[in-house]
C-alpha positions, 0 to 999 in steps of 0.5 A: 156749663160746658165741658169735655173729657179731660177738662178739670173742675175746680170747686171753691172752698165755702169757708175761710181756710177751706181748700179748693177741690179739684177733679178731672172729667172722665166721662160725659154722657151728653153730646152737648157737654152738659152735666152730669159728669163722671169725675175723679177727685184729686184728693181721694182718687174717688170717682163720682157722678158730679153735677157742678154748682155755681161754685165750680169752674171748668178749666179746659184741657186745651188751655195748657 
């Protein structure tokens, strides 16, 4: 997975009716854009160190 600061991540719900979670990438420590990322979750505004799994999709901030 490759991302940059400002990109958004969508994590799909795992069960029927479970909402997707969304966050924005605040910081990346690797020049190649690889995880982990420091993100801020939309639903709680909590900041976390995040290692995306196969259920996560990056939405480029350039695609707006």
